[in-house]
Short mmCIF file of the C-alpha atoms (twelve columns), coordinates in Angstrom:
data_MODEL
# 
_entry.id   MODEL 
# 
loop_
_atom_site.group_PDB 
_atom_site.id 
_atom_site.type_symbol 
_atom_site.label_atom_id 
_atom_site.label_alt_id 
_atom_site.label_comp_id 
_atom_site.label_asym_id 
_atom_site.label_seq_id 
_atom_site.Cartn_x 
_atom_site.Cartn_y 
_atom_site.Cartn_z 
_atom_site.pdbx_PDB_model_num 
ATOM 1   C CA . UNK A 1   45.745 104.102 78.798  1 
ATOM 2   C CA . UNK A 2   45.970 107.516 80.434  1 
ATOM 3   C CA . UNK A 3   48.215 110.361 79.285  1 
ATOM 4   C CA . UNK A 4   51.031 109.991 81.828  1 
ATOM 5   C CA . UNK A 5   51.344 106.238 81.354  1 
ATOM 6   C CA . UNK A 6   51.379 106.492 77.573  1 
ATOM 7   C CA . UNK A 7   53.797 109.433 77.415  1 
ATOM 8   C CA . UNK A 8   56.161 107.946 80.004  1 
ATOM 9   C CA . UNK A 9   56.436 104.686 78.081  1 
ATOM 10  C CA . UNK A 10  57.140 106.603 74.885  1 
ATOM 11  C CA . UNK A 11  59.816 108.731 76.566  1 
ATOM 12  C CA . UNK A 12  61.769 105.733 77.881  1 
ATOM 13  C CA . UNK A 13  61.082 103.394 74.947  1 
ATOM 14  C CA . UNK A 14  58.947 100.772 76.703  1 
ATOM 15  C CA . UNK A 15  56.091 98.975  74.862  1 
ATOM 16  C CA . UNK A 16  52.881 100.959 75.204  1 
ATOM 17  C CA . UNK A 17  50.514 98.054  75.735  1 
ATOM 18  C CA . UNK A 18  52.659 95.656  77.783  1 
ATOM 19  C CA . UNK A 19  51.488 94.887  81.301  1 
ATOM 20  C CA . UNK A 20  54.234 95.813  83.759  1 
ATOM 21  C CA . UNK A 21  55.224 93.387  86.509  1 
ATOM 22  C CA . UNK A 22  57.725 93.767  89.342  1 
ATOM 23  C CA . UNK A 23  60.281 91.848  87.252  1 
ATOM 24  C CA . UNK A 24  60.102 94.561  84.593  1 
ATOM 25  C CA . UNK A 25  61.187 97.326  86.969  1 
ATOM 26  C CA . UNK A 26  64.920 96.676  86.535  1 
ATOM 27  C CA . UNK A 27  64.610 97.322  82.801  1 
ATOM 28  C CA . UNK A 28  62.286 100.293 83.285  1 
ATOM 29  C CA . UNK A 29  64.550 101.952 85.870  1 
ATOM 30  C CA . UNK A 30  67.568 101.602 83.580  1 
ATOM 31  C CA . UNK A 31  65.647 102.965 80.587  1 
ATOM 32  C CA . UNK A 32  64.442 105.902 82.708  1 
ATOM 33  C CA . UNK A 33  67.989 106.725 83.836  1 
ATOM 34  C CA . UNK A 34  69.141 106.813 80.207  1 
ATOM 35  C CA . UNK A 35  66.180 108.766 78.828  1 
ATOM 36  C CA . UNK A 36  65.350 111.429 81.440  1 
ATOM 37  C CA . UNK A 37  68.311 113.482 82.689  1 
ATOM 38  C CA . UNK A 38  68.952 114.695 86.190  1 
ATOM 39  C CA . UNK A 39  69.242 118.449 85.621  1 
ATOM 40  C CA . UNK A 40  68.717 121.846 87.264  1 
ATOM 41  C CA . UNK A 41  68.217 124.242 84.337  1 
ATOM 42  C CA . UNK A 42  64.858 125.519 85.583  1 
ATOM 43  C CA . UNK A 43  66.460 126.390 88.917  1 
ATOM 44  C CA . UNK A 44  69.311 128.294 87.251  1 
ATOM 45  C CA . UNK A 45  66.979 130.026 84.775  1 
ATOM 46  C CA . UNK A 46  64.461 130.885 87.523  1 
ATOM 47  C CA . UNK A 47  61.653 129.081 85.678  1 
ATOM 48  C CA . UNK A 48  60.385 126.733 88.370  1 
ATOM 49  C CA . UNK A 49  56.710 125.795 88.490  1 
ATOM 50  C CA . UNK A 50  54.517 124.359 91.209  1 
ATOM 51  C CA . UNK A 51  55.111 120.633 91.638  1 
ATOM 52  C CA . UNK A 52  51.932 118.949 90.410  1 
ATOM 53  C CA . UNK A 53  51.113 115.916 88.325  1 
ATOM 54  C CA . UNK A 54  50.085 118.110 85.401  1 
ATOM 55  C CA . UNK A 55  53.260 120.220 85.516  1 
ATOM 56  C CA . UNK A 56  55.484 117.133 85.771  1 
ATOM 57  C CA . UNK A 57  53.835 115.674 82.681  1 
ATOM 58  C CA . UNK A 58  54.208 118.952 80.821  1 
ATOM 59  C CA . UNK A 59  57.862 119.460 81.736  1 
ATOM 60  C CA . UNK A 60  59.337 115.977 81.441  1 
ATOM 61  C CA . UNK A 61  57.022 114.070 79.113  1 
ATOM 62  C CA . UNK A 62  55.769 116.747 76.713  1 
ATOM 63  C CA . UNK A 63  58.629 119.283 76.717  1 
ATOM 64  C CA . UNK A 64  61.146 116.413 77.147  1 
ATOM 65  C CA . UNK A 65  63.150 118.116 79.903  1 
ATOM 66  C CA . UNK A 66  64.646 116.428 82.949  1 
ATOM 67  C CA . UNK A 67  64.495 117.401 86.605  1 
ATOM 68  C CA . UNK A 68  65.775 116.978 90.134  1 
ATOM 69  C CA . UNK A 69  64.743 114.371 92.713  1 
ATOM 70  C CA . UNK A 70  61.544 116.141 93.743  1 
ATOM 71  C CA . UNK A 71  60.401 116.034 90.098  1 
ATOM 72  C CA . UNK A 72  61.855 112.771 88.781  1 
ATOM 73  C CA . UNK A 73  60.687 110.561 91.637  1 
ATOM 74  C CA . UNK A 74  57.125 111.951 91.834  1 
ATOM 75  C CA . UNK A 75  56.782 111.378 88.080  1 
ATOM 76  C CA . UNK A 76  57.938 107.778 88.473  1 
ATOM 77  C CA . UNK A 77  55.665 107.377 91.510  1 
ATOM 78  C CA . UNK A 78  52.630 108.371 89.426  1 
ATOM 79  C CA . UNK A 79  53.757 105.929 86.727  1 
ATOM 80  C CA . UNK A 80  53.941 103.136 89.303  1 
ATOM 81  C CA . UNK A 81  50.519 103.925 90.742  1 
ATOM 82  C CA . UNK A 82  48.946 103.968 87.304  1 
ATOM 83  C CA . UNK A 83  50.422 100.527 86.626  1 
ATOM 84  C CA . UNK A 84  48.808 99.090  89.776  1 
ATOM 85  C CA . UNK A 85  51.822 99.115  92.089  1 
ATOM 86  C CA . UNK A 86  51.563 100.086 95.771  1 
ATOM 87  C CA . UNK A 87  53.974 102.938 96.401  1 
ATOM 88  C CA . UNK A 88  54.485 106.146 98.345  1 
ATOM 89  C CA . UNK A 89  56.833 109.125 98.295  1 
ATOM 90  C CA . UNK A 90  59.244 109.718 101.181 1 
ATOM 91  C CA . UNK A 91  61.971 112.235 101.972 1 
ATOM 92  C CA . UNK A 92  65.464 112.078 103.381 1 
ATOM 93  C CA . UNK A 93  68.789 113.828 103.855 1 
ATOM 94  C CA . UNK A 94  71.790 113.293 101.578 1 
ATOM 95  C CA . UNK A 95  75.258 112.676 102.974 1 
ATOM 96  C CA . UNK A 96  77.783 115.280 101.802 1 
ATOM 97  C CA . UNK A 97  81.052 113.364 101.380 1 
ATOM 98  C CA . UNK A 98  83.073 116.494 100.654 1 
ATOM 99  C CA . UNK A 99  81.997 118.040 103.957 1 
ATOM 100 C CA . UNK A 100 81.890 114.649 105.734 1 
ATOM 101 C CA . UNK A 101 78.498 115.571 107.153 1 
ATOM 102 C CA . UNK A 102 74.820 115.481 106.297 1 
ATOM 103 C CA . UNK A 103 73.583 118.095 103.835 1 
ATOM 104 C CA . UNK A 104 72.917 121.535 105.287 1 
ATOM 105 C CA . UNK A 105 69.737 121.764 103.196 1 
ATOM 106 C CA . UNK A 106 68.187 119.114 105.449 1 
ATOM 107 C CA . UNK A 107 65.448 116.757 104.309 1 
ATOM 108 C CA . UNK A 108 65.439 117.738 100.661 1 
ATOM 109 C CA . UNK A 109 65.776 114.390 98.924  1 
ATOM 110 C CA . UNK A 110 62.596 112.740 97.636  1 
ATOM 111 C CA . UNK A 111 62.477 108.994 96.948  1 
ATOM 112 C CA . UNK A 112 59.935 106.175 96.544  1 
ATOM 113 C CA . UNK A 113 59.012 103.174 98.667  1 
ATOM 114 C CA . UNK A 114 57.292 100.299 96.877  1 
ATOM 115 C CA . UNK A 115 55.485 97.422  98.559  1 
ATOM 116 C CA . UNK A 116 55.520 94.052  96.757  1 
ATOM 117 C CA . UNK A 117 54.715 90.593  98.182  1 
ATOM 118 C CA . UNK A 118 54.962 91.824  101.795 1 
ATOM 119 C CA . UNK A 119 58.409 93.294  101.148 1 
ATOM 120 C CA . UNK A 120 59.342 96.984  100.996 1 
ATOM 121 C CA . UNK A 121 61.765 98.330  98.388  1 
ATOM 122 C CA . UNK A 122 63.462 101.672 97.842  1 
ATOM 123 C CA . UNK A 123 63.214 103.031 94.294  1 
ATOM 124 C CA . UNK A 124 65.069 106.128 93.135  1 
ATOM 125 C CA . UNK A 125 65.224 107.813 89.726  1 
ATOM 126 C CA . UNK A 126 66.505 111.153 91.064  1 
ATOM 127 C CA . UNK A 127 69.900 110.612 92.691  1 
ATOM 128 C CA . UNK A 128 72.121 111.763 89.821  1 
ATOM 129 C CA . UNK A 129 74.941 109.360 89.063  1 
ATOM 130 C CA . UNK A 130 74.262 107.349 92.233  1 
ATOM 131 C CA . UNK A 131 71.132 105.505 91.069  1 
ATOM 132 C CA . UNK A 132 70.740 101.862 92.140  1 
ATOM 133 C CA . UNK A 133 68.974 101.129 88.813  1 
ATOM 134 C CA . UNK A 134 67.023 98.386  90.603  1 
ATOM 135 C CA . UNK A 135 64.579 98.200  93.527  1 
ATOM 136 C CA . UNK A 136 66.554 97.842  96.779  1 
ATOM 137 C CA . UNK A 137 64.871 95.662  99.461  1 
ATOM 138 C CA . UNK A 138 64.695 96.585  103.132 1 
ATOM 139 C CA . UNK A 139 66.045 93.222  104.325 1 
ATOM 140 C CA . UNK A 140 69.691 94.271  103.974 1 
ATOM 141 C CA . UNK A 141 70.245 92.224  100.817 1 
ATOM 142 C CA . UNK A 142 72.970 93.625  98.571  1 
ATOM 143 C CA . UNK A 143 71.663 94.516  95.112  1 
ATOM 144 C CA . UNK A 144 74.108 94.636  92.196  1 
ATOM 145 C CA . UNK A 145 73.506 96.654  89.036  1 
ATOM 146 C CA . UNK A 146 75.528 98.247  86.240  1 
ATOM 147 C CA . UNK A 147 76.146 101.154 88.625  1 
ATOM 148 C CA . UNK A 148 77.497 99.167  91.580  1 
ATOM 149 C CA . UNK A 149 76.213 97.623  94.799  1 
ATOM 150 C CA . UNK A 150 73.463 98.993  97.035  1 
ATOM 151 C CA . UNK A 151 71.800 98.073  100.327 1 
ATOM 152 C CA . UNK A 152 69.389 99.472  102.903 1 
ATOM 153 C CA . UNK A 153 70.520 99.583  106.528 1 
ATOM 154 C CA . UNK A 154 68.733 100.720 109.639 1 
ATOM 155 C CA . UNK A 155 70.182 103.907 111.030 1 
ATOM 156 C CA . UNK A 156 70.059 105.066 114.667 1 
ATOM 157 C CA . UNK A 157 71.173 108.621 113.938 1 
ATOM 158 C CA . UNK A 158 69.330 111.682 112.646 1 
ATOM 159 C CA . UNK A 159 66.030 110.220 113.867 1 
ATOM 160 C CA . UNK A 160 65.745 108.462 110.500 1 
ATOM 161 C CA . UNK A 161 64.506 104.959 109.848 1 
ATOM 162 C CA . UNK A 162 66.935 103.768 107.184 1 
ATOM 163 C CA . UNK A 163 69.992 104.643 105.123 1 
ATOM 164 C CA . UNK A 164 70.818 103.824 101.514 1 
ATOM 165 C CA . UNK A 165 74.439 102.693 101.310 1 
ATOM 166 C CA . UNK A 166 76.389 102.169 98.112  1 
ATOM 167 C CA . UNK A 167 79.611 101.053 96.476  1 
ATOM 168 C CA . UNK A 168 79.639 102.669 93.053  1 
ATOM 169 C CA . UNK A 169 81.242 100.655 90.276  1 
ATOM 170 C CA . UNK A 170 84.749 101.815 89.301  1 
ATOM 171 C CA . UNK A 171 84.677 104.381 92.153  1 
ATOM 172 C CA . UNK A 172 84.243 102.908 95.635  1 
ATOM 173 C CA . UNK A 173 86.095 100.151 97.454  1 
ATOM 174 C CA . UNK A 174 84.186 100.594 100.711 1 
ATOM 175 C CA . UNK A 175 80.516 101.121 101.526 1 
ATOM 176 C CA . UNK A 176 79.514 104.762 101.811 1 
ATOM 177 C CA . UNK A 177 76.352 106.595 102.848 1 
ATOM 178 C CA . UNK A 178 73.963 107.823 100.192 1 
ATOM 179 C CA . UNK A 179 71.099 109.274 102.184 1 
ATOM 180 C CA . UNK A 180 69.085 108.599 105.325 1 
ATOM 181 C CA . UNK A 181 65.317 108.640 105.025 1 
ATOM 182 C CA . UNK A 182 62.015 108.232 106.826 1 
ATOM 183 C CA . UNK A 183 59.319 105.742 105.856 1 
ATOM 184 C CA . UNK A 184 56.455 108.196 106.304 1 
ATOM 185 C CA . UNK A 185 54.574 109.413 103.237 1 
ATOM 186 C CA . UNK A 186 55.016 112.959 101.936 1 
ATOM 187 C CA . UNK A 187 52.705 114.940 99.682  1 
ATOM 188 C CA . UNK A 188 52.866 117.665 97.035  1 
ATOM 189 C CA . UNK A 189 53.035 120.485 99.573  1 
ATOM 190 C CA . UNK A 190 56.271 119.031 100.947 1 
ATOM 191 C CA . UNK A 191 57.700 118.558 97.452  1 
ATOM 192 C CA . UNK A 192 57.097 122.234 96.776  1 
ATOM 193 C CA . UNK A 193 58.852 123.090 100.034 1 
ATOM 194 C CA . UNK A 194 61.832 120.992 98.923  1 
ATOM 195 C CA . UNK A 195 61.914 122.846 95.604  1 
ATOM 196 C CA . UNK A 196 61.820 126.176 97.433  1 
ATOM 197 C CA . UNK A 197 64.823 125.242 99.575  1 
ATOM 198 C CA . UNK A 198 66.821 123.888 96.631  1 
ATOM 199 C CA . UNK A 199 66.021 127.020 94.615  1 
ATOM 200 C CA . UNK A 200 66.598 129.663 97.301  1 
ATOM 201 C CA . UNK A 201 68.932 128.338 99.995  1 
ATOM 202 C CA . UNK A 202 72.531 129.555 100.117 1 
ATOM 203 C CA . UNK A 203 73.435 126.002 101.157 1 
ATOM 204 C CA . UNK A 204 71.972 124.454 98.001  1 
ATOM 205 C CA . UNK A 205 74.462 123.044 95.481  1 
ATOM 206 C CA . UNK A 206 71.886 123.134 92.684  1 
ATOM 207 C CA . UNK A 207 71.287 126.907 92.430  1 
ATOM 208 C CA . UNK A 208 74.871 127.887 91.600  1 
ATOM 209 C CA . UNK A 209 75.803 126.282 88.268  1 
ATOM 210 C CA . UNK A 210 74.137 124.304 85.514  1 
ATOM 211 C CA . UNK A 211 74.259 120.517 85.724  1 
ATOM 212 C CA . UNK A 212 72.951 117.781 83.446  1 
ATOM 213 C CA . UNK A 213 73.697 114.080 83.790  1 
ATOM 214 C CA . UNK A 214 72.224 110.838 82.539  1 
ATOM 215 C CA . UNK A 215 73.201 107.226 82.133  1 
ATOM 216 C CA . UNK A 216 74.363 105.700 78.859  1 
ATOM 217 C CA . UNK A 217 74.680 102.098 77.724  1 
ATOM 218 C CA . UNK A 218 78.152 101.710 79.268  1 
ATOM 219 C CA . UNK A 219 78.428 104.540 81.763  1 
ATOM 220 C CA . UNK A 220 77.195 108.105 82.073  1 
ATOM 221 C CA . UNK A 221 77.689 111.642 80.797  1 
ATOM 222 C CA . UNK A 222 77.776 114.880 82.793  1 
ATOM 223 C CA . UNK A 223 77.642 118.438 81.517  1 
ATOM 224 C CA . UNK A 224 78.327 121.569 83.584  1 
ATOM 225 C CA . UNK A 225 79.052 125.206 82.760  1 
ATOM 226 C CA . UNK A 226 82.754 124.461 82.493  1 
ATOM 227 C CA . UNK A 227 83.179 120.776 81.622  1 
ATOM 228 C CA . UNK A 228 81.833 117.758 79.743  1 
ATOM 229 C CA . UNK A 229 82.599 114.346 81.230  1 
ATOM 230 C CA . UNK A 230 82.058 110.959 79.621  1 
ATOM 231 C CA . UNK A 231 82.495 107.729 81.561  1 
ATOM 232 C CA . UNK A 232 82.641 104.518 79.512  1 
ATOM 233 C CA . UNK A 233 83.248 101.222 81.320  1 
ATOM 234 C CA . UNK A 234 85.094 103.075 84.063  1 
ATOM 235 C CA . UNK A 235 87.316 105.133 81.760  1 
ATOM 236 C CA . UNK A 236 86.683 108.838 82.317  1 
ATOM 237 C CA . UNK A 237 87.283 111.548 79.733  1 
ATOM 238 C CA . UNK A 238 86.796 115.152 80.899  1 
ATOM 239 C CA . UNK A 239 87.160 118.242 78.740  1 
ATOM 240 C CA . UNK A 240 86.875 121.946 79.503  1 
ATOM 241 C CA . UNK A 241 84.164 123.847 77.610  1 
ATOM 242 C CA . UNK A 242 82.852 127.353 77.051  1 
ATOM 243 C CA . UNK A 243 79.293 128.704 76.887  1 
ATOM 244 C CA . UNK A 244 78.855 127.999 73.177  1 
ATOM 245 C CA . UNK A 245 80.017 124.421 73.673  1 
ATOM 246 C CA . UNK A 246 77.593 123.980 76.564  1 
ATOM 247 C CA . UNK A 247 74.638 124.855 74.345  1 
ATOM 248 C CA . UNK A 248 75.670 122.512 71.547  1 
ATOM 249 C CA . UNK A 249 76.498 119.629 73.903  1 
ATOM 250 C CA . UNK A 250 73.211 120.063 75.786  1 
ATOM 251 C CA . UNK A 251 71.348 119.753 72.501  1 
ATOM 252 C CA . UNK A 252 73.432 116.864 71.153  1 
ATOM 253 C CA . UNK A 253 73.555 114.664 74.249  1 
ATOM 254 C CA . UNK A 254 70.469 115.752 76.219  1 
ATOM 255 C CA . UNK A 255 68.115 117.070 73.496  1 
ATOM 256 C CA . UNK A 256 67.800 120.295 75.477  1 
# 
């Protein structure tokens, strides 16, 4: 077993020698969402590195940090490939519900398409608290998980092929847009371009304040510069914090 495969399994708590099948992906995606946080500390601390397989292993599997979509999904993509799945990386544009428009940073969301038994599925480990936690098929079927309901729809706008739509559990009564995306493969050079935009653009929401979030057994936790939020079975508890509290909470709940 190669380094990435072995270290990834250890990080998420999946048996090292078990052969992974498509049926195992639900469990693996949920374990990944709980173990590896969605976070932007390297952006805020100006410590970004080139996006490469080696650097992803070093950051998230050896140093036990988290990352943003252009780090989390490439890492999971490599894990899939090394377990004999057929997958590719794609990019898309997130819908900004506050602005009621598509993100001004453009095509800066990275995701994964997986091909299994002549069917295509969307897989995402880098969409913060909006993760499907299961592969989502392209046939329009509604997928239900602990985090809500998800589906893929064709989209005629933005010159995109498809759109991930969602109804988050305890939050949404109606379907809402997640992101629109193409089905064409992207490569490391484009991931580095995404990182550059997220790091440097005035329109980026990830270069202003610190953010860490991950899933828990019954919900999720989110830590920012000014607040700590715990969601348990739909009940939300939010408390204001200071800098000292941020450091202690980051260590206690995110091991960072």
